[in-house]
PyMOL Python script that loads the backbone (N, CA, C, O; Angstrom):
from pymol import cmd

cmd.read_pdbstr("""\
ATOM      1  N   MET A   1      97.583 112.149  88.661  1.00  0.00           N
ATOM      2  CA  MET A   1      96.568 111.667  89.572  1.00  0.00           C
ATOM      3  C   MET A   1      97.237 110.885  90.695  1.00  0.00           C
ATOM      4  O   MET A   1      98.373 110.429  90.561  1.00  0.00           O
ATOM      5  N   LYS A   2      96.530 110.741  91.782  1.00  0.00           N
ATOM      6  CA  LYS A   2      97.017 109.987  92.932  1.00  0.00           C
ATOM      7  C   LYS A   2      96.163 108.735  93.100  1.00  0.00           C
ATOM      8  O   LYS A   2      94.940 108.779  92.968  1.00  0.00           O
ATOM      9  N   PHE A   3      96.830 107.616  93.395  1.00  0.00           N
ATOM     10  CA  PHE A   3      96.132 106.354  93.591  1.00  0.00           C
ATOM     11  C   PHE A   3      96.617 105.669  94.858  1.00  0.00           C
ATOM     12  O   PHE A   3      97.792 105.751  95.216  1.00  0.00           O
ATOM     13  N   VAL A   4      95.695 104.995  95.530  1.00  0.00           N
ATOM     14  CA  VAL A   4      96.018 104.084  96.618  1.00  0.00           C
ATOM     15  C   VAL A   4      95.501 102.727  96.169  1.00  0.00           C
ATOM     16  O   VAL A   4      94.305 102.555  95.932  1.00  0.00           O
ATOM     17  N   VAL A   5      96.407 101.767  96.055  1.00  0.00           N
ATOM     18  CA  VAL A   5      96.037 100.418  95.630  1.00  0.00           C
ATOM     19  C   VAL A   5      96.135  99.520  96.857  1.00  0.00           C
ATOM     20  O   VAL A   5      97.227  99.290  97.377  1.00  0.00           O
ATOM     21  N   ALA A   6      94.998  99.014  97.319  1.00  0.00           N
ATOM     22  CA  ALA A   6      94.974  98.148  98.495  1.00  0.00           C
ATOM     23  C   ALA A   6      95.152  96.696  98.063  1.00  0.00           C
ATOM     24  O   ALA A   6      94.536  96.239  97.100  1.00  0.00           O
ATOM     25  N   THR A   7      96.003  95.984  98.792  1.00  0.00           N
ATOM     26  CA  THR A   7      96.269  94.594  98.455  1.00  0.00           C
ATOM     27  C   THR A   7      96.594  93.789  99.707  1.00  0.00           C
ATOM     28  O   THR A   7      97.190  94.301 100.655  1.00  0.00           O
ATOM     29  N   GLN A   8      96.199  92.542  99.694  1.00  0.00           N
ATOM     30  CA  GLN A   8      96.502  91.668 100.818  1.00  0.00           C
ATOM     31  C   GLN A   8      97.712  90.789 100.514  1.00  0.00           C
ATOM     32  O   GLN A   8      98.524  90.507 101.395  1.00  0.00           O
ATOM     33  N   ASP A   9      97.821  90.370  99.283  1.00  0.00           N
ATOM     34  CA  ASP A   9      98.906  89.455  98.924  1.00  0.00           C
ATOM     35  C   ASP A   9      99.671  89.934  97.694  1.00  0.00           C
ATOM     36  O   ASP A   9     100.199  89.125  96.931  1.00  0.00           O
ATOM     37  N   TYR A  10      99.730  91.250  97.503  1.00  0.00           N
ATOM     38  CA  TYR A  10     100.475  91.907  96.428  1.00  0.00           C
ATOM     39  C   TYR A  10      99.943  91.618  95.029  1.00  0.00           C
ATOM     40  O   TYR A  10     100.682  91.755  94.054  1.00  0.00           O
ATOM     41  N   VAL A  11      98.691  91.226  94.912  1.00  0.00           N
ATOM     42  CA  VAL A  11      98.089  91.050  93.594  1.00  0.00           C
ATOM     43  C   VAL A  11      98.028  92.389  92.859  1.00  0.00           C
ATOM     44  O   VAL A  11      98.118  92.415  91.631  1.00  0.00           O
ATOM     45  N   GLY A  12      97.881  93.485  93.575  1.00  0.00           N
ATOM     46  CA  GLY A  12      97.801  94.803  92.965  1.00  0.00           C
ATOM     47  C   GLY A  12      99.145  95.436  92.644  1.00  0.00           C
ATOM     48  O   GLY A  12      99.185  96.565  92.156  1.00  0.00           O
ATOM     49  N   LEU A  13     100.246  94.740  92.905  1.00  0.00           N
ATOM     50  CA  LEU A  13     101.572  95.311  92.683  1.00  0.00           C
ATOM     51  C   LEU A  13     101.809  95.645  91.215  1.00  0.00           C
ATOM     52  O   LEU A  13     102.331  96.719  90.914  1.00  0.00           O
ATOM     53  N   GLY A  14     101.446  94.773  90.309  1.00  0.00           N
ATOM     54  CA  GLY A  14     101.646  95.032  88.884  1.00  0.00           C
ATOM     55  C   GLY A  14     100.878  96.257  88.417  1.00  0.00           C
ATOM     56  O   GLY A  14     101.393  97.068  87.646  1.00  0.00           O
ATOM     57  N   PHE A  15      99.640  96.386  88.889  1.00  0.00           N
ATOM     58  CA  PHE A  15      98.822  97.543  88.541  1.00  0.00           C
ATOM     59  C   PHE A  15      99.442  98.821  89.092  1.00  0.00           C
ATOM     60  O   PHE A  15      99.474  99.849  88.414  1.00  0.00           O
ATOM     61  N   ALA A  16      99.937  98.749  90.331  1.00  0.00           N
ATOM     62  CA  ALA A  16     100.555  99.920  90.954  1.00  0.00           C
ATOM     63  C   ALA A  16     101.815 100.340  90.196  1.00  0.00           C
ATOM     64  O   ALA A  16     102.055 101.533  90.009  1.00  0.00           O
ATOM     65  N   VAL A  17     102.613  99.378  89.765  1.00  0.00           N
ATOM     66  CA  VAL A  17     103.827  99.686  89.003  1.00  0.00           C
ATOM     67  C   VAL A  17     103.454 100.327  87.671  1.00  0.00           C
ATOM     68  O   VAL A  17     104.098 101.282  87.237  1.00  0.00           O
ATOM     69  N   ARG A  18     102.424  99.809  87.028  1.00  0.00           N
ATOM     70  CA  ARG A  18     101.990 100.371  85.745  1.00  0.00           C
ATOM     71  C   ARG A  18     101.533 101.823  85.917  1.00  0.00           C
ATOM     72  O   ARG A  18     101.887 102.682  85.110  1.00  0.00           O
ATOM     73  N   LEU A  19     100.759 102.096  86.952  1.00  0.00           N
ATOM     74  CA  LEU A  19     100.321 103.463  87.220  1.00  0.00           C
ATOM     75  C   LEU A  19     101.514 104.380  87.473  1.00  0.00           C
ATOM     76  O   LEU A  19     101.548 105.511  86.989  1.00  0.00           O
ATOM     77  N   ARG A  20     102.484 103.891  88.227  1.00  0.00           N
ATOM     78  CA  ARG A  20     103.689 104.682  88.504  1.00  0.00           C
ATOM     79  C   ARG A  20     104.464 104.948  87.212  1.00  0.00           C
ATOM     80  O   ARG A  20     104.970 106.051  87.007  1.00  0.00           O
ATOM     81  N   ASP A  21     104.557 103.940  86.345  1.00  0.00           N
ATOM     82  CA  ASP A  21     105.247 104.111  85.065  1.00  0.00           C
ATOM     83  C   ASP A  21     104.565 105.160  84.193  1.00  0.00           C
ATOM     84  O   ASP A  21     105.210 105.795  83.358  1.00  0.00           O
ATOM     85  N   GLU A  22     103.265 105.340  84.388  1.00  0.00           N
ATOM     86  CA  GLU A  22     102.514 106.355  83.650  1.00  0.00           C
ATOM     87  C   GLU A  22     102.550 107.704  84.366  1.00  0.00           C
ATOM     88  O   GLU A  22     101.763 108.599  84.055  1.00  0.00           O
ATOM     89  N   ARG A  23     103.464 107.846  85.324  1.00  0.00           N
ATOM     90  CA  ARG A  23     103.748 109.103  86.027  1.00  0.00           C
ATOM     91  C   ARG A  23     102.660 109.529  87.028  1.00  0.00           C
ATOM     92  O   ARG A  23     102.503 110.716  87.311  1.00  0.00           O
ATOM     93  N   HIS A  24     101.919 108.561  87.553  1.00  0.00           N
ATOM     94  CA  HIS A  24     100.947 108.858  88.601  1.00  0.00           C
ATOM     95  C   HIS A  24     101.598 108.636  89.961  1.00  0.00           C
ATOM     96  O   HIS A  24     102.565 107.884  90.077  1.00  0.00           O
ATOM     97  N   GLU A  25     101.070 109.286  90.979  1.00  0.00           N
ATOM     98  CA  GLU A  25     101.514 109.052  92.349  1.00  0.00           C
ATOM     99  C   GLU A  25     100.765 107.835  92.878  1.00  0.00           C
ATOM    100  O   GLU A  25      99.535 107.787  92.833  1.00  0.00           O
ATOM    101  N   VAL A  26     101.510 106.854  93.377  1.00  0.00           N
ATOM    102  CA  VAL A  26     100.900 105.594  93.808  1.00  0.00           C
ATOM    103  C   VAL A  26     101.431 105.199  95.172  1.00  0.00           C
ATOM    104  O   VAL A  26     102.631 105.282  95.436  1.00  0.00           O
ATOM    105  N   ILE A  27     100.524 104.769  96.032  1.00  0.00           N
ATOM    106  CA  ILE A  27     100.889 104.159  97.311  1.00  0.00           C
ATOM    107  C   ILE A  27     100.235 102.783  97.333  1.00  0.00           C
ATOM    108  O   ILE A  27      99.033 102.656  97.098  1.00  0.00           O
ATOM    109  N   LEU A  28     101.021 101.765  97.612  1.00  0.00           N
ATOM    110  CA  LEU A  28     100.502 100.410  97.730  1.00  0.00           C
ATOM    111  C   LEU A  28     100.155 100.179  99.192  1.00  0.00           C
ATOM    112  O   LEU A  28     101.038 100.157 100.050  1.00  0.00           O
ATOM    113  N   ALA A  29      98.881 100.007  99.473  1.00  0.00           N
ATOM    114  CA  ALA A  29      98.402  99.805 100.838  1.00  0.00           C
ATOM    115  C   ALA A  29      98.373  98.311 101.130  1.00  0.00           C
ATOM    116  O   ALA A  29      97.556  97.579 100.572  1.00  0.00           O
ATOM    117  N   CYS A  30      99.259  97.868 101.998  1.00  0.00           N
ATOM    118  CA  CYS A  30      99.428  96.437 102.273  1.00  0.00           C
ATOM    119  C   CYS A  30      98.647  96.018 103.509  1.00  0.00           C
ATOM    120  O   CYS A  30      98.689  96.684 104.544  1.00  0.00           O
ATOM    121  N   GLN A  31      97.950  94.930 103.390  1.00  0.00           N
ATOM    122  CA  GLN A  31      97.211  94.359 104.516  1.00  0.00           C
ATOM    123  C   GLN A  31      97.472  92.858 104.523  1.00  0.00           C
ATOM    124  O   GLN A  31      96.718  92.102 103.911  1.00  0.00           O
ATOM    125  N   PRO A  32      98.528  92.411 105.205  1.00  0.00           N
ATOM    126  CA  PRO A  32      98.869  90.985 105.173  1.00  0.00           C
ATOM    127  C   PRO A  32      97.865  90.123 105.924  1.00  0.00           C
ATOM    128  O   PRO A  32      97.161  90.575 106.827  1.00  0.00           O
ATOM    129  N   ARG A  33      97.832  88.868 105.512  1.00  0.00           N
ATOM    130  CA  ARG A  33      97.031  87.891 106.250  1.00  0.00           C
ATOM    131  C   ARG A  33      97.771  87.564 107.533  1.00  0.00           C
ATOM    132  O   ARG A  33      99.000  87.496 107.537  1.00  0.00           O
ATOM    133  N   SER A  34      97.054  87.364 108.605  1.00  0.00           N
ATOM    134  CA  SER A  34      97.704  87.100 109.897  1.00  0.00           C
ATOM    135  C   SER A  34      98.480  85.792 109.882  1.00  0.00           C
ATOM    136  O   SER A  34      99.481  85.671 110.589  1.00  0.00           O
ATOM    137  N   GLU A  35      98.047  84.806 109.095  1.00  0.00           N
ATOM    138  CA  GLU A  35      98.772  83.538 109.068  1.00  0.00           C
ATOM    139  C   GLU A  35     100.142  83.670 108.404  1.00  0.00           C
ATOM    140  O   GLU A  35     101.032  82.864 108.676  1.00  0.00           O
ATOM    141  N   ASP A  36     100.331  84.674 107.535  1.00  0.00           N
ATOM    142  CA  ASP A  36     101.644  84.888 106.929  1.00  0.00           C
ATOM    143  C   ASP A  36     102.674  85.262 107.990  1.00  0.00           C
ATOM    144  O   ASP A  36     103.814  84.799 107.941  1.00  0.00           O
ATOM    145  N   PHE A  37     102.282  86.085 108.934  1.00  0.00           N
ATOM    146  CA  PHE A  37     103.204  86.476 109.995  1.00  0.00           C
ATOM    147  C   PHE A  37     103.377  85.352 111.001  1.00  0.00           C
ATOM    148  O   PHE A  37     104.445  85.205 111.594  1.00  0.00           O
ATOM    149  N   ALA A  38     102.334  84.562 111.196  1.00  0.00           N
ATOM    150  CA  ALA A  38     102.424  83.448 112.132  1.00  0.00           C
ATOM    151  C   ALA A  38     103.413  82.396 111.634  1.00  0.00           C
ATOM    152  O   ALA A  38     104.023  81.694 112.440  1.00  0.00           O
ATOM    153  N   LYS A  39     103.576  82.279 110.334  1.00  0.00           N
ATOM    154  CA  LYS A  39     104.484  81.281 109.765  1.00  0.00           C
ATOM    155  C   LYS A  39     105.895  81.835 109.570  1.00  0.00           C
ATOM    156  O   LYS A  39     106.731  81.178 108.950  1.00  0.00           O
ATOM    157  N   GLY A  40     106.169  83.021 110.085  1.00  0.00           N
ATOM    158  CA  GLY A  40     107.503  83.589 110.001  1.00  0.00           C
ATOM    159  C   GLY A  40     107.849  84.159 108.633  1.00  0.00           C
ATOM    160  O   GLY A  40     109.022  84.191 108.261  1.00  0.00           O
ATOM    161  N   ARG A  41     106.868  84.600 107.891  1.00  0.00           N
ATOM    162  CA  ARG A  41     107.091  85.144 106.555  1.00  0.00           C
ATOM    163  C   ARG A  41     107.116  86.662 106.519  1.00  0.00           C
ATOM    164  O   ARG A  41     107.017  87.253 105.444  1.00  0.00           O
ATOM    165  N   ARG A  42     107.244  87.290 107.649  1.00  0.00           N
ATOM    166  CA  ARG A  42     107.180  88.751 107.703  1.00  0.00           C
ATOM    167  C   ARG A  42     108.279  89.404 106.854  1.00  0.00           C
ATOM    168  O   ARG A  42     108.000  90.344 106.110  1.00  0.00           O
ATOM    169  N   ALA A  43     109.505  88.926 106.954  1.00  0.00           N
ATOM    170  CA  ALA A  43     110.617  89.533 106.212  1.00  0.00           C
ATOM    171  C   ALA A  43     110.386  89.435 104.713  1.00  0.00           C
ATOM    172  O   ALA A  43     110.620  90.399 103.985  1.00  0.00           O
ATOM    173  N   ALA A  44     109.934  88.289 104.252  1.00  0.00           N
ATOM    174  CA  ALA A  44     109.669  88.118 102.821  1.00  0.00           C
ATOM    175  C   ALA A  44     108.522  89.017 102.384  1.00  0.00           C
ATOM    176  O   ALA A  44     108.564  89.590 101.295  1.00  0.00           O
ATOM    177  N   TYR A  45     107.508  89.144 103.213  1.00  0.00           N
ATOM    178  CA  TYR A  45     106.369  89.995 102.887  1.00  0.00           C
ATOM    179  C   TYR A  45     106.805  91.450 102.772  1.00  0.00           C
ATOM    180  O   TYR A  45     106.359  92.162 101.872  1.00  0.00           O
ATOM    181  N   GLU A  46     107.670  91.894 103.672  1.00  0.00           N
ATOM    182  CA  GLU A  46     108.140  93.280 103.658  1.00  0.00           C
ATOM    183  C   GLU A  46     109.017  93.570 102.440  1.00  0.00           C
ATOM    184  O   GLU A  46     109.026  94.697 101.946  1.00  0.00           O
ATOM    185  N   ARG A  47     109.749  92.575 101.951  1.00  0.00           N
ATOM    186  CA  ARG A  47     110.629  92.784 100.789  1.00  0.00           C
ATOM    187  C   ARG A  47     109.870  92.830  99.473  1.00  0.00           C
ATOM    188  O   ARG A  47     110.340  93.441  98.514  1.00  0.00           O
ATOM    189  N   ALA A  48     108.717  92.203  99.410  1.00  0.00           N
ATOM    190  CA  ALA A  48     107.949  92.162  98.150  1.00  0.00           C
ATOM    191  C   ALA A  48     107.598  93.579  97.696  1.00  0.00           C
ATOM    192  O   ALA A  48     106.984  94.342  98.442  1.00  0.00           O
ATOM    193  N   GLY A  49     107.982  93.917  96.499  1.00  0.00           N
ATOM    194  CA  GLY A  49     107.670  95.214  95.928  1.00  0.00           C
ATOM    195  C   GLY A  49     108.522  96.360  96.422  1.00  0.00           C
ATOM    196  O   GLY A  49     108.319  97.504  96.013  1.00  0.00           O
ATOM    197  N   ALA A  50     109.477  96.072  97.300  1.00  0.00           N
ATOM    198  CA  ALA A  50     110.332  97.135  97.851  1.00  0.00           C
ATOM    199  C   ALA A  50     111.131  97.789  96.733  1.00  0.00           C
ATOM    200  O   ALA A  50     111.783  97.102  95.946  1.00  0.00           O
ATOM    201  N   GLY A  51     111.083  99.101  96.663  1.00  0.00           N
ATOM    202  CA  GLY A  51     111.810  99.848  95.659  1.00  0.00           C
ATOM    203  C   GLY A  51     111.048 100.046  94.359  1.00  0.00           C
ATOM    204  O   GLY A  51     111.461 100.844  93.517  1.00  0.00           O
ATOM    205  N   LEU A  52     109.954  99.340  94.185  1.00  0.00           N
ATOM    206  CA  LEU A  52     109.159  99.489  92.962  1.00  0.00           C
ATOM    207  C   LEU A  52     108.132 100.600  93.090  1.00  0.00           C
ATOM    208  O   LEU A  52     107.981 101.424  92.189  1.00  0.00           O
ATOM    209  N   VAL A  53     107.430 100.619  94.210  1.00  0.00           N
ATOM    210  CA  VAL A  53     106.429 101.651  94.494  1.00  0.00           C
ATOM    211  C   VAL A  53     106.499 101.981  95.984  1.00  0.00           C
ATOM    212  O   VAL A  53     107.069 101.225  96.771  1.00  0.00           O
ATOM    213  N   ASP A  54     105.919 103.109  96.356  1.00  0.00           N
ATOM    214  CA  ASP A  54     105.817 103.446  97.772  1.00  0.00           C
ATOM    215  C   ASP A  54     104.815 102.504  98.418  1.00  0.00           C
ATOM    216  O   ASP A  54     103.750 102.235  97.860  1.00  0.00           O
ATOM    217  N   LYS A  55     105.165 102.003  99.604  1.00  0.00           N
ATOM    218  CA  LYS A  55     104.286 101.087 100.328  1.00  0.00           C
ATOM    219  C   LYS A  55     103.998 101.639 101.711  1.00  0.00           C
ATOM    220  O   LYS A  55     104.811 102.360 102.289  1.00  0.00           O
ATOM    221  N   ALA A  56     102.830 101.291 102.236  1.00  0.00           N
ATOM    222  CA  ALA A  56     102.463 101.669 103.596  1.00  0.00           C
ATOM    223  C   ALA A  56     101.410 100.685 104.092  1.00  0.00           C
ATOM    224  O   ALA A  56     100.631 100.162 103.296  1.00  0.00           O
ATOM    225  N   PRO A  57     101.378 100.430 105.388  1.00  0.00           N
ATOM    226  CA  PRO A  57     100.323  99.574 105.930  1.00  0.00           C
ATOM    227  C   PRO A  57      98.953 100.229 105.724  1.00  0.00           C
ATOM    228  O   PRO A  57      98.809 101.444 105.857  1.00  0.00           O
ATOM    229  N   LEU A  58      97.977  99.428 105.406  1.00  0.00           N
ATOM    230  CA  LEU A  58      96.629  99.939 105.186  1.00  0.00           C
ATOM    231  C   LEU A  58      96.115 100.685 106.412  1.00  0.00           C
ATOM    232  O   LEU A  58      95.456 101.716 106.280  1.00  0.00           O
ATOM    233  N   SER A  59      96.410 100.175 107.597  1.00  0.00           N
ATOM    234  CA  SER A  59      95.946 100.842 108.827  1.00  0.00           C
ATOM    235  C   SER A  59      96.518 102.250 108.952  1.00  0.00           C
ATOM    236  O   SER A  59      95.831 103.159 109.418  1.00  0.00           O
ATOM    237  N   GLU A  60      97.775 102.435 108.539  1.00  0.00           N
ATOM    238  CA  GLU A  60      98.390 103.772 108.578  1.00  0.00           C
ATOM    239  C   GLU A  60      97.704 104.720 107.604  1.00  0.00           C
ATOM    240  O   GLU A  60      97.456 105.880 107.935  1.00  0.00           O
ATOM    241  N   LEU A  61      97.399 104.239 106.415  1.00  0.00           N
ATOM    242  CA  LEU A  61      96.734 105.085 105.421  1.00  0.00           C
ATOM    243  C   LEU A  61      95.311 105.429 105.850  1.00  0.00           C
ATOM    244  O   LEU A  61      94.837 106.539 105.608  1.00  0.00           O
ATOM    245  N   LEU A  62      94.638 104.486 106.478  1.00  0.00           N
ATOM    246  CA  LEU A  62      93.287 104.775 106.969  1.00  0.00           C
ATOM    247  C   LEU A  62      93.321 105.811 108.082  1.00  0.00           C
ATOM    248  O   LEU A  62      92.413 106.635 108.193  1.00  0.00           O
ATOM    249  N   ALA A  63      94.357 105.773 108.901  1.00  0.00           N
ATOM    250  CA  ALA A  63      94.482 106.748 109.989  1.00  0.00           C
ATOM    251  C   ALA A  63      94.677 108.164 109.456  1.00  0.00           C
ATOM    252  O   ALA A  63      94.246 109.129 110.087  1.00  0.00           O
ATOM    253  N   ARG A  64      95.320 108.291 108.305  1.00  0.00           N
ATOM    254  CA  ARG A  64      95.535 109.627 107.731  1.00  0.00           C
ATOM    255  C   ARG A  64      94.740 109.827 106.433  1.00  0.00           C
ATOM    256  O   ARG A  64      95.196 110.509 105.516  1.00  0.00           O
ATOM    257  N   ARG A  65      93.578 109.241 106.372  1.00  0.00           N
ATOM    258  CA  ARG A  65      92.762 109.302 105.153  1.00  0.00           C
ATOM    259  C   ARG A  65      92.323 110.701 104.787  1.00  0.00           C
ATOM    260  O   ARG A  65      92.022 110.961 103.622  1.00  0.00           O
ATOM    261  N   GLU A  66      92.276 111.599 105.734  1.00  0.00           N
ATOM    262  CA  GLU A  66      91.904 112.994 105.428  1.00  0.00           C
ATOM    263  C   GLU A  66      92.897 113.620 104.459  1.00  0.00           C
ATOM    264  O   GLU A  66      92.514 114.450 103.635  1.00  0.00           O
ATOM    265  N   THR A  67      94.158 113.236 104.545  1.00  0.00           N
ATOM    266  CA  THR A  67      95.174 113.789 103.654  1.00  0.00           C
ATOM    267  C   THR A  67      95.168 113.099 102.289  1.00  0.00           C
ATOM    268  O   THR A  67      95.839 113.549 101.360  1.00  0.00           O
ATOM    269  N   LEU A  68      94.423 112.026 102.174  1.00  0.00           N
ATOM    270  CA  LEU A  68      94.384 111.255 100.920  1.00  0.00           C
ATOM    271  C   LEU A  68      93.048 111.370 100.208  1.00  0.00           C
ATOM    272  O   LEU A  68      92.725 110.525  99.373  1.00  0.00           O
ATOM    273  N   ARG A  69      92.275 112.379 100.511  1.00  0.00           N
ATOM    274  CA  ARG A  69      90.934 112.523  99.927  1.00  0.00           C
ATOM    275  C   ARG A  69      90.943 112.585  98.409  1.00  0.00           C
ATOM    276  O   ARG A  69      89.994 112.133  97.769  1.00  0.00           O
ATOM    277  N   ASP A  70      92.001 113.138  97.823  1.00  0.00           N
ATOM    278  CA  ASP A  70      92.036 113.281  96.372  1.00  0.00           C
ATOM    279  C   ASP A  70      92.686 112.076  95.682  1.00  0.00           C
ATOM    280  O   ASP A  70      92.889 112.100  94.468  1.00  0.00           O
ATOM    281  N   ALA A  71      93.012 111.031  96.436  1.00  0.00           N
ATOM    282  CA  ALA A  71      93.626 109.827  95.854  1.00  0.00           C
ATOM    283  C   ALA A  71      92.567 108.795  95.543  1.00  0.00           C
ATOM    284  O   ALA A  71      92.884 107.714  95.048  1.00  0.00           O
TER     285      ALA A  71
END
""", "prot")
cmd.dss("prot")
cmd.show_as("cartoon", "prot")
cmd.util.cbc("prot")
cmd.orient("prot")
């Protein structure tokens, strides 16, 4: 099965990793809070979960939602 797990502060990361461990296709859709970038935390935000699951900005996934209909 295919899953898209939307998260603002990586609360869904554990769930996404578990789904991936069960051999499902998973994309973690990240939507950061604007104040995180304002405080210079962009690099740390980008590193969170890197290499554990596939990640993409939520806006990018919404733009190509037609290709994700079965997720």
